[in-house]
DSSP file (Angstrom, degrees, kcal/mol; ACC not computed):
  #  RESIDUE AA STRUCTURE BP1 BP2  ACC     N-H-->O    O-->H-N    N-H-->O    O-->H-N    TCO  KAPPA ALPHA  PHI   PSI    X-CA   Y-CA   Z-CA
    1    1 A M              0   0    0      0, 0.0     6,-0.1     0, 0.0    89,-0.0   0.000 360.0 360.0 360.0 149.2  171.4  125.2  113.4
    2    2 A A        -     0   0    0      6,-0.2     2,-0.2     1,-0.1     5,-0.0  -0.239 360.0-137.2 -64.7 153.3  170.1  127.5  110.7
    3    3 A T        +     0   0    0     87,-0.1     2,-0.3     3,-0.1    -1,-0.1  -0.380  60.0 117.7-111.6  54.4  167.7  130.3  111.5
    4    4 A S  S >  S-     0   0    0     -2,-0.2     3,-1.8    82,-0.1    85,-0.3  -0.710  79.5-105.5-112.1 168.2  165.3  130.0  108.7
    5    5 A A  T 3  S+     0   0    0      1,-0.3    83,-0.1    -2,-0.3    13,-0.1   0.600 121.1  53.6 -67.9  -9.0  161.6  129.2  108.6
    6    6 A T  T 3  S+     0   0    0     81,-0.1     8,-0.7     2,-0.1    -1,-0.3   0.232  75.0 137.4-110.0  14.0  162.6  125.8  107.3
    7    7 A A    <   +     0   0    0     -3,-1.8    82,-0.2    79,-0.7    84,-0.1  -0.377  23.6 143.0 -62.7 136.2  165.1  124.8  110.0
    8    8 A A        -     0   0    0      4,-0.2    -6,-0.2    81,-0.1     6,-0.1  -0.935  54.6 -51.2-160.3 174.1  164.6  121.2  111.1
    9    9 A P  S >  S-     0   0    0      0, 0.0     3,-1.8     0, 0.0    83,-0.1  -0.148  76.9 -78.6 -54.8 151.9  166.7  118.2  112.1
   10   10 A K  T 3  S+     0   0    0      1,-0.3    93,-0.1    -3,-0.0     3,-0.1  -0.209 116.8  18.7 -53.0 137.4  169.5  117.3  109.8
   11   11 A G  T 3  S+     0   0    0      1,-0.3     2,-0.3    -3,-0.1    -1,-0.3   0.528 107.4  97.1  81.1   6.1  168.4  115.4  106.7
   12   12 A S  S <  S-     0   0    0     -3,-1.8     2,-0.6    -4,-0.1    -1,-0.3  -0.808  75.6-108.4-125.3 168.2  164.8  116.4  106.9
   13   13 A S     >  -     0   0    0     -2,-0.3     4,-1.7     1,-0.2     3,-0.2  -0.845  12.6-158.2 -99.3 120.0  162.6  119.0  105.4
   14   14 A G  H  > S+     0   0    0     -8,-0.7     4,-2.7    -2,-0.6     5,-0.2   0.848  96.9  58.7 -61.3 -33.9  161.5  121.9  107.6
   15   15 A H  H  > S+     0   0    0      1,-0.2     4,-2.6    -9,-0.2    -1,-0.2   0.884 102.8  52.9 -62.7 -37.4  158.6  122.5  105.2
   16   16 A E  H  > S+     0   0    0     -3,-0.2     4,-2.4     2,-0.2    -2,-0.2   0.930 112.0  43.9 -64.2 -45.3  157.4  118.9  105.8
   17   17 A F  H  X S+     0   0    0     -4,-1.7     4,-2.9     2,-0.2     5,-0.2   0.899 113.2  51.7 -67.0 -39.8  157.4  119.4  109.6
   18   18 A K  H  X S+     0   0    0     -4,-2.7     4,-2.7     2,-0.2    -2,-0.2   0.927 111.6  46.9 -61.7 -44.1  155.7  122.8  109.2
   19   19 A H  H  X S+     0   0    0     -4,-2.6     4,-2.5     2,-0.2     5,-0.2   0.918 112.5  50.1 -62.5 -44.1  153.0  121.2  107.0
   20   20 A M  H  X S+     0   0    0     -4,-2.4     4,-2.3     2,-0.2    -2,-0.2   0.928 113.6  45.3 -60.9 -46.2  152.6  118.3  109.4
   21   21 A L  H  X S+     0   0    0     -4,-2.9     4,-2.5     1,-0.2    -2,-0.2   0.909 113.3  49.5 -65.2 -43.0  152.2  120.7  112.4
   22   22 A E  H  X S+     0   0    0     -4,-2.7     4,-2.6    -5,-0.2    -2,-0.2   0.899 111.4  49.3 -65.4 -39.8  149.8  123.1  110.6
   23   23 A D  H  X S+     0   0    0     -4,-2.5     4,-2.4     2,-0.2    -2,-0.2   0.933 112.7  47.1 -62.6 -46.1  147.6  120.1  109.5
   24   24 A H  H  X S+     0   0    0     -4,-2.3     4,-2.4    -5,-0.2    -2,-0.2   0.898 112.2  51.2 -62.8 -40.2  147.5  118.8  113.0
   25   25 A H  H  X S+     0   0    0     -4,-2.5     4,-2.6     2,-0.2    -2,-0.2   0.937 110.5  47.9 -61.1 -48.4  146.7  122.3  114.3
   26   26 A Q  H  X S+     0   0    0     -4,-2.6     4,-2.2     1,-0.2    -2,-0.2   0.905 111.5  50.4 -61.5 -42.1  143.9  122.7  111.9
   27   27 A Q  H  X S+     0   0    0     -4,-2.4     4,-2.3     1,-0.2    -1,-0.2   0.921 111.9  47.3 -62.4 -44.7  142.4  119.3  112.7
   28   28 A L  H  X S+     0   0    0     -4,-2.4     4,-3.1     2,-0.2     5,-0.2   0.896 109.4  53.1 -66.0 -40.2  142.5  120.0  116.4
   29   29 A V  H  X S+     0   0    0     -4,-2.6     4,-2.6     1,-0.2     5,-0.2   0.929 110.3  48.7 -59.4 -44.1  140.9  123.5  116.0
   30   30 A H  H  X S+     0   0    0     -4,-2.2     4,-2.2    -5,-0.2    -2,-0.2   0.924 113.3  47.0 -60.7 -45.1  138.1  121.8  114.1
   31   31 A E  H  X S+     0   0    0     -4,-2.3     4,-2.6     2,-0.2    -2,-0.2   0.909 112.3  49.3 -64.5 -42.6  137.7  119.2  116.8
   32   32 A V  H  X S+     0   0    0     -4,-3.1     4,-2.8     2,-0.2     5,-0.2   0.931 111.0  49.4 -64.4 -45.4  137.8  121.7  119.6
   33   33 A R  H  X S+     0   0    0     -4,-2.6     4,-2.4    -5,-0.2    -1,-0.2   0.922 112.9  47.9 -59.8 -43.3  135.2  123.9  118.0
   34   34 A G  H  X S+     0   0    0     -4,-2.2     4,-2.4    -5,-0.2    -1,-0.2   0.904 111.9  49.5 -63.5 -41.2  132.9  120.9  117.4
   35   35 A S  H  X S+     0   0    0     -4,-2.6     4,-2.5     2,-0.2    -2,-0.2   0.899 110.6  49.8 -65.0 -41.0  133.3  119.8  121.0
   36   36 A I  H  X S+     0   0    0     -4,-2.8     4,-2.7     2,-0.2     5,-0.2   0.919 110.7  49.9 -64.2 -42.7  132.5  123.2  122.3
   37   37 A R  H  X S+     0   0    0     -4,-2.4     4,-2.8    -5,-0.2    -2,-0.2   0.919 110.9  50.3 -60.3 -43.0  129.4  123.4  120.1
   38   38 A D  H  X S+     0   0    0     -4,-2.4     4,-2.8     2,-0.2    -2,-0.2   0.919 111.7  46.7 -61.9 -44.7  128.4  119.9  121.4
   39   39 A V  H  X S+     0   0    0     -4,-2.5     4,-2.4     2,-0.2    -1,-0.2   0.920 114.1  48.0 -64.9 -43.4  128.8  120.9  125.0
   40   40 A Q  H  X S+     0   0    0     -4,-2.7     4,-1.6     2,-0.2    -2,-0.2   0.919 113.6  47.7 -62.7 -42.7  126.9  124.2  124.5
   41   41 A R  H  X S+     0   0    0     -4,-2.8     4,-1.7    -5,-0.2    -2,-0.2   0.929 113.6  47.4 -63.4 -45.0  124.1  122.3  122.7
   42   42 A D  H  < S+     0   0    0     -4,-2.8    -1,-0.2     1,-0.2    -2,-0.2   0.858 112.4  49.0 -66.4 -35.2  123.9  119.7  125.4
   43   43 A S  H  < S+     0   0    0     -4,-2.4    -1,-0.2    -5,-0.2    -2,-0.2   0.763 118.1  38.9 -78.8 -22.6  123.9  122.2  128.2
   44   44 A T  H  < S+     0   0    0     -4,-1.6    -2,-0.2    -5,-0.2    -1,-0.2   0.620  92.5 101.4-100.5 -14.8  121.2  124.4  126.7
   45   45 A A  S  < S-     0   0    0     -4,-1.7     2,-0.3    -5,-0.2    -4,-0.0  -0.396  82.7-104.9 -70.2 147.0  118.9  121.7  125.2
   46   46 A E        -     0   0    0     -2,-0.1     2,-0.4     2,-0.0    -1,-0.1  -0.534  43.0-172.3 -71.3 134.8  115.8  120.8  127.2
   47   47 A R        -     0   0    0     -2,-0.3     2,-0.8    -3,-0.1    -5,-0.0  -0.960  25.7-140.3-128.5 146.4  116.2  117.5  129.0
   48   48 A T        -     0   0    0     -2,-0.4     2,-0.6     0, 0.0    -2,-0.0  -0.896  24.6-157.5-103.5 102.7  113.7  115.5  130.9
   49   49 A V        -     0   0    0     -2,-0.8     3,-0.1     1,-0.2    -2,-0.0  -0.717   9.6-169.1 -87.0 119.9  115.8  114.3  133.9
   50   50 A V        -     0   0    0     -2,-0.6     2,-0.3     1,-0.2    -1,-0.2   0.913  64.7 -15.0 -75.4 -43.8  114.2  111.2  135.3
   51   51 A D  S  > S-     0   0    0      1,-0.1     4,-1.7     0, 0.0     3,-0.2  -0.913  72.7 -89.6-151.8 176.9  116.3  111.1  138.5
   52   52 A G  H  > S+     0   0    0     -2,-0.3     4,-2.5     1,-0.2     5,-0.2   0.820 119.3  60.5 -62.8 -32.6  119.4  112.4  140.3
   53   53 A G  H  > S+     0   0    0      2,-0.2     4,-2.3     1,-0.2    -1,-0.2   0.906 105.1  47.3 -63.4 -42.1  121.5  109.6  138.9
   54   54 A E  H  > S+     0   0    0     -3,-0.2     4,-2.0     2,-0.2    -1,-0.2   0.895 111.7  51.1 -65.5 -39.2  120.8  110.7  135.3
   55   55 A N  H  X S+     0   0    0     -4,-1.7     4,-1.7     1,-0.2    -2,-0.2   0.906 110.2  49.4 -64.0 -41.4  121.5  114.3  136.2
   56   56 A A  H  X S+     0   0    0     -4,-2.5     4,-2.3     1,-0.2    -2,-0.2   0.889 108.0  54.3 -64.3 -39.6  124.9  113.2  137.8
   57   57 A E  H  X S+     0   0    0     -4,-2.3     4,-2.5     1,-0.2    -1,-0.2   0.898 106.3  51.8 -62.0 -40.2  125.7  111.2  134.6
   58   58 A L  H  X S+     0   0    0     -4,-2.0     4,-2.1     1,-0.2    -1,-0.2   0.890 109.0  51.3 -63.1 -38.5  125.2  114.3  132.5
   59   59 A G  H  X S+     0   0    0     -4,-1.7     4,-2.3     2,-0.2    -2,-0.2   0.905 109.6  49.2 -64.4 -41.6  127.5  116.2  134.8
   60   60 A V  H  X S+     0   0    0     -4,-2.3     4,-2.4     2,-0.2    -2,-0.2   0.914 109.9  51.7 -64.1 -42.8  130.2  113.5  134.5
   61   61 A Q  H  X S+     0   0    0     -4,-2.5     4,-2.3     1,-0.2    -1,-0.2   0.897 110.4  48.6 -61.7 -40.3  129.9  113.5  130.7
   62   62 A Q  H  X S+     0   0    0     -4,-2.1     4,-2.6     2,-0.2    -1,-0.2   0.901 109.4  52.7 -66.6 -39.9  130.3  117.3  130.6
   63   63 A D  H  X S+     0   0    0     -4,-2.3     4,-2.2     2,-0.2    -2,-0.2   0.910 110.7  47.6 -60.8 -42.0  133.4  117.1  132.9
   64   64 A I  H  X S+     0   0    0     -4,-2.4     4,-2.4     2,-0.2    -2,-0.2   0.919 111.0  51.1 -64.9 -43.7  134.9  114.5  130.5
   65   65 A A  H  X S+     0   0    0     -4,-2.3     4,-2.1     1,-0.2    -2,-0.2   0.912 111.4  47.6 -60.9 -42.9  134.1  116.7  127.5
   66   66 A F  H  X S+     0   0    0     -4,-2.6     4,-2.5     2,-0.2    -1,-0.2   0.886 110.2  52.4 -66.1 -38.0  135.7  119.7  129.1
   67   67 A A  H  X S+     0   0    0     -4,-2.2     4,-2.3     2,-0.2    -2,-0.2   0.903 110.2  48.3 -64.0 -40.5  138.8  117.7  130.1
   68   68 A L  H  X S+     0   0    0     -4,-2.4     4,-2.3     2,-0.2    -2,-0.2   0.891 110.9  50.5 -66.3 -39.3  139.2  116.6  126.5
   69   69 A I  H  X S+     0   0    0     -4,-2.1     4,-2.4     2,-0.2    -2,-0.2   0.924 111.0  49.5 -62.8 -43.8  138.8  120.1  125.2
   70   70 A E  H  X S+     0   0    0     -4,-2.5     4,-2.3     2,-0.2    -2,-0.2   0.905 110.0  50.4 -62.6 -42.3  141.4  121.3  127.7
   71   71 A L  H  X S+     0   0    0     -4,-2.3     4,-2.0     1,-0.2    -1,-0.2   0.912 111.8  47.5 -62.5 -42.7  143.8  118.5  126.6
   72   72 A K  H  X S+     0   0    0     -4,-2.3     4,-2.3     2,-0.2    -1,-0.2   0.871 109.9  53.3 -66.8 -36.3  143.3  119.5  122.9
   73   73 A A  H  X S+     0   0    0     -4,-2.4     4,-2.1     2,-0.2    -2,-0.2   0.898 108.0  50.5 -65.4 -39.5  143.9  123.1  123.8
   74   74 A E  H  X S+     0   0    0     -4,-2.3     4,-2.1     2,-0.2    -2,-0.2   0.897 109.8  50.6 -63.5 -39.6  147.2  122.2  125.5
   75   75 A T  H  X S+     0   0    0     -4,-2.0     4,-2.4     2,-0.2    -2,-0.2   0.893 107.5  53.6 -65.0 -39.2  148.2  120.3  122.4
   76   76 A L  H  X S+     0   0    0     -4,-2.3     4,-2.5     1,-0.2    -2,-0.2   0.907 108.3  50.0 -60.5 -41.7  147.3  123.3  120.2
   77   77 A N  H  X S+     0   0    0     -4,-2.1     4,-2.2     2,-0.2    -1,-0.2   0.898 110.0  50.6 -63.1 -39.8  149.6  125.5  122.4
   78   78 A A  H  X S+     0   0    0     -4,-2.1     4,-2.1     2,-0.2    -2,-0.2   0.883 110.5  49.4 -65.5 -38.4  152.4  122.9  122.0
   79   79 A I  H  X S+     0   0    0     -4,-2.4     4,-2.4     2,-0.2    -2,-0.2   0.919 109.7  51.1 -66.9 -43.2  152.0  122.9  118.3
   80   80 A D  H  X S+     0   0    0     -4,-2.5     4,-1.9     1,-0.2    -2,-0.2   0.914 110.5  49.4 -58.8 -42.6  152.1  126.7  118.2
   81   81 A A  H  X S+     0   0    0     -4,-2.2     4,-2.2     1,-0.2    -1,-0.2   0.889 109.5  51.7 -64.5 -38.9  155.3  126.6  120.2
   82   82 A A  H  X S+     0   0    0     -4,-2.1     4,-2.2     2,-0.2    -2,-0.2   0.899 107.9  51.9 -64.7 -40.1  156.8  124.0  117.8
   83   83 A L  H  X S+     0   0    0     -4,-2.4     4,-2.0     1,-0.2    -1,-0.2   0.883 109.3  50.2 -63.3 -37.7  155.9  126.3  114.9
   84   84 A H  H  X S+     0   0    0     -4,-1.9     4,-2.3     2,-0.2    -2,-0.2   0.893 108.6  52.1 -66.4 -38.9  157.7  129.2  116.6
   85   85 A R  H  X>S+     0   0    0     -4,-2.2     5,-1.9     2,-0.2     6,-1.4   0.876 107.4  52.8 -64.8 -35.8  160.8  126.9  117.2
   86   86 A L  H ><5S+     0   0    0     -4,-2.2   -79,-0.7     4,-0.2     3,-0.6   0.930 110.4  48.3 -61.3 -44.1  160.7  126.1  113.5
   87   87 A D  H 3<5S+     0   0    0     -4,-2.0    -2,-0.2     1,-0.2    -1,-0.2   0.871 115.3  42.8 -65.1 -37.9  160.7  129.9  112.7
   88   88 A D  H 3<5S-     0   0    0     -4,-2.3    -1,-0.2    -5,-0.1    -2,-0.2   0.445 113.7-113.3 -93.9   3.0  163.6  130.7  115.1
   89   89 A G  T <<5S+     0   0    0     -4,-0.8    -3,-0.2    -3,-0.6    -4,-0.1   0.620  90.2 104.3  84.3  12.4  165.7  127.6  114.1
   90   90 A T    > < +     0   0    0     -5,-1.9     3,-2.0    -6,-0.2    -4,-0.2   0.378  41.4 127.5-106.4   4.1  165.5  125.7  117.4
   91   91 A Y  T 3  S+     0   0    0     -6,-1.4     3,-0.1     1,-0.3    22,-0.1  -0.390  74.0  25.7 -62.3 132.8  163.0  123.1  116.3
   92   92 A G  T 3  S+     0   0    0      1,-0.3     9,-3.7    20,-0.3     2,-0.5   0.403  91.4 122.2  93.0  -2.2  164.4  119.6  117.0
   93   93 A D  B <   -A  100   0A   0     -3,-2.0    -1,-0.3     7,-0.2     7,-0.2  -0.820  67.0-118.1 -94.1 131.8  166.6  120.7  119.8
   94   94 A C     >  -     0   0    0      5,-3.4     4,-1.1    -2,-0.5    20,-0.2  -0.470  11.7-143.4 -68.6 132.9  166.0  119.1  123.2
   95   95 A F  T  4 S+     0   0    0     18,-3.1    -1,-0.1    -2,-0.2    19,-0.1   0.827  96.3  40.0 -63.7 -32.5  165.0  121.5  125.9
   96   96 A D  T  4 S+     0   0    0     17,-0.3    -1,-0.1     1,-0.1    18,-0.1   0.950 131.4  15.7 -87.8 -53.5  166.9  119.6  128.5
   97   97 A C  T  4 S-     0   0    0      2,-0.1    -2,-0.1    18,-0.0     3,-0.1   0.613  89.3-128.5-100.4 -13.5  170.2  118.5  127.0
   98   98 A G     <  +     0   0    0     -4,-1.1    -3,-0.1     1,-0.2     3,-0.1   0.394  65.1 130.9  81.4  -5.1  170.3  120.7  123.9
   99   99 A G        -     0   0    0     -6,-0.1    -5,-3.4     1,-0.1     2,-0.4  -0.126  67.7 -81.3 -74.0 176.5  171.0  117.7  121.7
  100  100 A E  B     -A   93   0A   0     -7,-0.2     2,-0.4    -3,-0.1    -7,-0.2  -0.643  37.5-130.4 -84.3 132.8  169.1  116.8  118.6
  101  101 A I        -     0   0    0     -9,-3.7    14,-0.1    -2,-0.4     5,-0.1  -0.667  37.4-101.6 -78.8 133.4  165.8  115.1  118.9
  102  102 A A     >  -     0   0    0     -2,-0.4     4,-2.1     1,-0.1     3,-0.4  -0.255  21.8-129.2 -58.9 139.8  165.6  112.1  116.6
  103  103 A E  H  > S+     0   0    0      1,-0.2     4,-2.4     2,-0.2     5,-0.2   0.870 108.6  57.3 -59.3 -38.2  163.7  112.7  113.4
  104  104 A A  H  > S+     0   0    0      1,-0.2     4,-1.8     2,-0.2    -1,-0.2   0.890 106.8  49.2 -61.2 -38.1  161.6  109.5  113.9
  105  105 A R  H  > S+     0   0    0     -3,-0.4     4,-2.8     1,-0.2    -1,-0.2   0.911 110.7  50.0 -67.0 -41.7  160.5  110.9  117.3
  106  106 A L  H  < S+     0   0    0     -4,-2.1    -2,-0.2     1,-0.2    -1,-0.2   0.856 109.3  51.7 -66.1 -34.1  159.6  114.2  115.7
  107  107 A R  H  < S+     0   0    0     -4,-2.4    -1,-0.2    -5,-0.2    -2,-0.2   0.888 114.6  42.9 -68.1 -37.3  157.6  112.4  113.0
  108  108 A A  H  < S+     0   0    0     -4,-1.8    -2,-0.2     1,-0.3    -1,-0.2   0.875 137.5  12.8 -74.9 -37.4  155.7  110.5  115.7
  109  109 A L  S >< S-     0   0    0     -4,-2.8     3,-2.3    -5,-0.1    -1,-0.3  -0.684  71.8-176.5-140.6  80.0  155.2  113.5  117.9
  110  110 A P  T 3  S+     0   0    0      0, 0.0    -4,-0.1     0, 0.0   -18,-0.1   0.599  81.2  52.0 -63.7 -12.4  156.1  116.7  115.9
  111  111 A F  T 3  S+     0   0    0    -20,-0.0    -5,-0.1   -90,-0.0   -30,-0.1   0.248  79.1 130.1-106.2  12.8  155.6  119.1  118.9
  112  112 A T    <   -     0   0    0     -3,-2.3   -20,-0.3    -7,-0.2   -11,-0.1  -0.281  41.0-164.2 -65.2 153.5  157.8  117.2  121.3
  113  113 A V        +     0   0    0      2,-0.1   -18,-3.1   -22,-0.1     2,-0.4   0.401  64.3  59.1-118.8  -1.5  160.4  119.2  123.2
  114  114 A R  S    S-     0   0    0    -20,-0.2   -20,-0.1   -19,-0.1    -1,-0.1  -0.957  77.3-116.9-132.1 148.1  162.7  116.5  124.5
  115  115 A C     >  -     0   0    0     -2,-0.4     4,-2.4   -14,-0.1     5,-0.2  -0.311  44.2-101.0 -69.1 166.4  164.8  113.7  123.1
  116  116 A I  H  > S+     0   0    0      1,-0.2     4,-2.4     2,-0.2     5,-0.2   0.875 121.0  52.1 -62.5 -38.7  163.8  110.2  124.1
  117  117 A D  H  > S+     0   0    0      2,-0.2     4,-2.2     1,-0.2    -1,-0.2   0.929 112.6  44.1 -64.9 -44.6  166.5  109.9  126.8
  118  118 A C  H  > S+     0   0    0      2,-0.2     4,-2.3     1,-0.2    -2,-0.2   0.872 113.2  51.8 -68.0 -36.4  165.6  113.1  128.5
  119  119 A E  H  X S+     0   0    0     -4,-2.4     4,-2.6     2,-0.2    -2,-0.2   0.911 110.2  48.7 -66.2 -41.4  161.8  112.3  128.3
  120  120 A R  H  X S+     0   0    0     -4,-2.4     4,-2.5     2,-0.2    -2,-0.2   0.921 111.6  49.4 -62.6 -43.7  162.4  108.9  129.9
  121  121 A A  H  X S+     0   0    0     -4,-2.2     4,-2.2     1,-0.2    -2,-0.2   0.902 112.0  49.1 -62.1 -40.7  164.5  110.5  132.6
  122  122 A R  H  X S+     0   0    0     -4,-2.3     4,-2.4     2,-0.2    -2,-0.2   0.913 111.7  48.0 -64.8 -43.9  161.8  113.1  133.2
  123  123 A E  H  X S+     0   0    0     -4,-2.6     4,-2.4     2,-0.2    -2,-0.2   0.892 111.0  51.3 -64.9 -39.8  159.0  110.4  133.4
  124  124 A T  H  X S+     0   0    0     -4,-2.5     4,-2.4     2,-0.2    -2,-0.2   0.920 110.5  49.1 -62.8 -44.0  161.1  108.3  135.8
  125  125 A L  H  X S+     0   0    0     -4,-2.2     4,-2.4     2,-0.2    -2,-0.2   0.924 112.2  47.7 -60.7 -46.2  161.6  111.3  138.0
  126  126 A H  H  X S+     0   0    0     -4,-2.4     4,-2.4     1,-0.2    -1,-0.2   0.882 110.9  52.0 -64.0 -38.6  157.9  112.1  138.0
  127  127 A Q  H  X S+     0   0    0     -4,-2.4     4,-2.4     2,-0.2    -1,-0.2   0.918 110.3  48.0 -64.4 -43.0  157.0  108.5  138.7
  128  128 A R  H  X S+     0   0    0     -4,-2.4     4,-2.5     1,-0.2    -2,-0.2   0.901 111.1  51.4 -63.6 -40.6  159.4  108.4  141.7
  129  129 A E  H  X S+     0   0    0     -4,-2.4     4,-2.2     2,-0.2    -2,-0.2   0.914 110.5  48.2 -63.2 -42.4  157.9  111.7  143.0
  130  130 A R  H  X S+     0   0    0     -4,-2.4     4,-2.2     2,-0.2    -2,-0.2   0.910 111.9  49.3 -64.1 -42.0  154.3  110.3  142.7
  131  131 A M  H  X S+     0   0    0     -4,-2.4     4,-2.2     1,-0.2    -2,-0.2   0.899 111.0  50.3 -65.2 -39.1  155.3  107.1  144.5
  132  132 A G  H  X S+     0   0    0     -4,-2.5     4,-2.3     1,-0.2    -1,-0.2   0.877 109.7  50.7 -64.9 -38.0  157.0  109.2  147.3
  133  133 A Q  H  X S+     0   0    0     -4,-2.2     4,-2.3     2,-0.2    -2,-0.2   0.894 109.3  50.9 -67.1 -39.3  153.9  111.3  147.6
  134  134 A R  H  X S+     0   0    0     -4,-2.2     4,-1.6     2,-0.2    -2,-0.2   0.925 111.5  47.3 -63.6 -44.1  151.7  108.2  147.9
  135  135 A R  H  X S+     0   0    0     -4,-2.2     4,-0.9     1,-0.2    -2,-0.2   0.917 113.8  48.2 -63.0 -42.5  153.9  106.7  150.6
  136  136 A G  H  < S+     0   0    0     -4,-2.3    -1,-0.2     1,-0.2    -2,-0.2   0.861 112.1  48.1 -67.2 -36.2  154.0  110.0  152.5
  137  137 A S  H  < S+     0   0    0     -4,-2.3    -1,-0.2     1,-0.2    -2,-0.2   0.754 111.1  49.8 -78.5 -23.6  150.3  110.5  152.4
  138  138 A S  H  < S+     0   0    0     -4,-1.6     2,-0.3    -5,-0.2    -1,-0.2   0.634  90.5  96.5 -89.4 -13.0  149.4  107.0  153.5
  139  139 A S     <  -     0   0    0     -4,-0.9    -4,-0.0    -3,-0.2    -3,-0.0  -0.569  61.3-156.1 -78.3 135.4  151.7  107.1  156.5
  140  140 A L        -     0   0    0     -2,-0.3     4,-0.3     1,-0.1    -1,-0.1   0.708  37.8-137.6 -81.0 -20.0  150.2  108.1  159.8
  141  141 A G    >   -     0   0    0      1,-0.2     3,-1.2     2,-0.1     4,-0.1   0.069  29.4 -72.6  79.9 163.6  153.5  109.3  161.1
  142  142 A P  G >  S+     0   0    0      0, 0.0     3,-1.0     0, 0.0    -1,-0.2   0.831 130.7  55.0 -65.3 -32.6  154.9  108.7  164.6
  143  143 A E  G 3  S+     0   0    0      1,-0.2    -2,-0.1    -3,-0.1    -3,-0.0   0.643 112.3  43.9 -76.4 -11.3  152.5  111.1  166.3
  144  144 A M  G <  S+     0   0    0     -3,-1.2    -1,-0.2    -4,-0.3    -3,-0.1   0.169  79.9 140.1-115.5  15.8  149.5  109.3  164.8
  145  145 A S    <         0   0    0     -3,-1.0     0, 0.0     1,-0.1     0, 0.0  -0.271 360.0 360.0 -66.4 149.5  150.5  105.7  165.4
  146  146 A I              0   0    0      0, 0.0    -1,-0.1     0, 0.0    -2,-0.0   0.402 360.0 360.0 -99.8 360.0  147.8  103.3  166.6
């Protein structure tokens, strides 16, 4: 693949993907800044807490807000990495198999790092691992049998 700032999958415009990634990045930065301002405002504003339940609800809302901020920050990191791959000419190459990621997949998720087949295989593996962990954790084992 070419090593120009416009490298992208065959038949597509690297400038188009770069523009798409930069727009998405800018939008997320704006959202994260707004979310951080909201959390700061909510945590410093005077509140009249009626009971412990209301206080707990506020804590849950803050936890959700922080989780969303963290998710958006991870997406920003993925977008930055995709922009670097565009610059070094590896954008659109699957991390796992090295094959080309379909342009339709890149349009839907421009910061993806795997082709659809490798992503499905990865998700299947993770699902099996989670199921194995659940089975292992629910088992009492031979030394704990009732």
